[in-house]
C-alpha positions in Angstrom: -65.7 -107.2 105.8 -64.8 -103.5 106.3 -66.8 -101.0 104.2 -66.3 -97.3 103.7 -69.5 -95.3 103.8 -68.7 -91.8 102.4 -71.1 -89.1 101.8 -74.8 -89.8 101.1 -77.6 -88.0 102.8 -77.8 -88.3 106.6 -81.1 -90.3 106.6 -79.6 -92.8 104.1 -76.5 -93.2 106.3 -78.6 -93.6 109.4 -80.5 -96.5 107.8 -77.7 -98.1 105.8 -74.9 -98.3 108.4 -77.0 -100.4 110.9 -78.2 -102.7 108.1 -74.6 -103.3 106.9 -73.6 -103.9 110.5 -76.4 -106.4 111.0 -75.0 -108.3 108.0 -71.7 -108.6 109.9 -69.8 -105.8 108.2 -67.7 -103.2 110.0 -68.7 -99.8 108.6 -66.1 -97.0 108.6 -68.0 -93.7 108.3 -66.9 -90.4 106.9 -69.0 -87.4 106.1 -65.9 -85.7 104.6 -66.6 -83.7 101.5 -62.9 -83.6 100.5 -61.8 -86.4 98.2 -58.3 -86.3 99.7 -59.6 -87.0 103.2 -61.8 -89.8 102.0 -58.8 -91.3 100.1 -56.6 -91.1 103.2 -59.3 -93.1 105.1 -59.6 -95.6 102.3 -55.8 -96.2 102.2 -55.5 -96.5 106.0 -58.4 -98.8 106.8 -57.9 -102.0 104.9 -61.3 -101.8 103.3 -63.1 -104.4 101.2 -65.6 -102.1 99.4 -66.8 -98.5 99.5 -70.2 -96.9 99.2 -69.9 -93.3 97.9 -72.9 -90.9 98.0 -73.0 -88.4 95.2 -75.5 -86.2 97.1 -73.2 -84.7 99.8 -69.9 -85.0 98.0 -71.2 -82.7 95.3 -69.0 -82.4 92.2 -66.2 -84.1 94.1 -67.8 -87.5 93.8 -66.4 -88.2 90.4 -63.0 -87.0 91.3 -63.1 -89.3 94.4 -64.2 -92.3 92.3 -61.3 -91.7 89.9 -58.8 -91.4 92.8 -60.1 -94.6 94.3 -59.7 -96.4 91.0 -56.1 -95.2 90.7 -55.0 -95.7 94.3 -57.1 -98.7 95.3 -58.0 -100.5 92.0 -59.0 -103.7 94.0 -61.7 -101.8 95.9 -65.2 -102.1 94.5 -67.1 -98.9 94.7 -70.9 -98.6 94.7 -72.1 -95.0 93.9 -75.4 -93.7 95.3 -76.7 -91.2 92.9 -78.6 -88.0 93.8 -82.1 -87.7 92.5 -82.4 -86.5 88.9 -78.9 -87.5 87.8 -79.5 -90.2 85.2 -76.5 -89.0 83.2 -74.3 -89.6 86.2 -74.9 -93.3 86.0 -72.9 -93.5 82.8 -70.2 -91.3 84.2 -69.9 -93.4 87.3 -69.6 -96.7 85.4 -67.1 -95.2 82.9 -65.0 -93.9 85.8 -64.8 -97.4 87.3 -67.7 -97.8 89.7 -68.7 -101.4 90.4 -72.3 -100.2 90.4 -74.3 -97.0 90.5 -77.9 -96.6 91.6 -80.2 -93.8 92.8 -80.0 -93.3 96.5 -83.8 -93.3 96.4 -83.9 -97.0 95.4 -83.7 -97.8 99.1 -81.8 -99.9 101.5 -82.5 -103.3 99.9 -81.1 -102.3 96.5 -78.0 -100.8 98.1 -77.4 -103.9 100.3 -77.8 -106.1 97.2 -75.3 -104.0 95.2 -72.8 -104.1 98.1 -73.2 -107.9 98.5 -72.5 -108.4 94.7 -69.4 -106.2 95.0 -68.1 -108.2 97.9 -68.7 -111.5 96.2 -66.2 -110.6 93.4 -62.6 -111.7 93.8 -60.1 -108.9 94.4 -59.0 -108.7 90.8 -62.5 -108.9 89.3 -63.7 -105.2 89.5 -61.8 -104.3 86.4 -63.2 -107.3 84.6 -66.7 -106.4 85.8 -66.1 -102.8 84.5 -65.0 -104.1 81.1 -68.2 -106.2 80.8 -70.4 -103.3 81.9 -68.8 -101.0 79.4 -69.2 -103.5 76.6 -73.0 -103.8 77.1 
């Protein structure tokens, strides 16, 4: 499976990318801060999921998430939240993230979230979102 790894702090990317590769995934990296550039990569690469780091994307992370939902509604997106951004979890879920978790939760939690996202059929992210919003 091909995964987009966008943003996130450098230590997290340095740990996460090899772990995803070890699970047999091909990781497409971008450290781009511009949502338009990340969107161009997402459209061009035939991706199966995306991991978006709020930390380095700054305020553009929510815009990027909304663009991904509009342009690639089949693509499950896991958002890694910056420390101290509890309110961002709700914003991420409401904007269509498959899951959102603090980047500090560690590699295992992120790998688990990505595995859950990849296990859903292509049409399922919207159903998953509806279930999350209802709870």
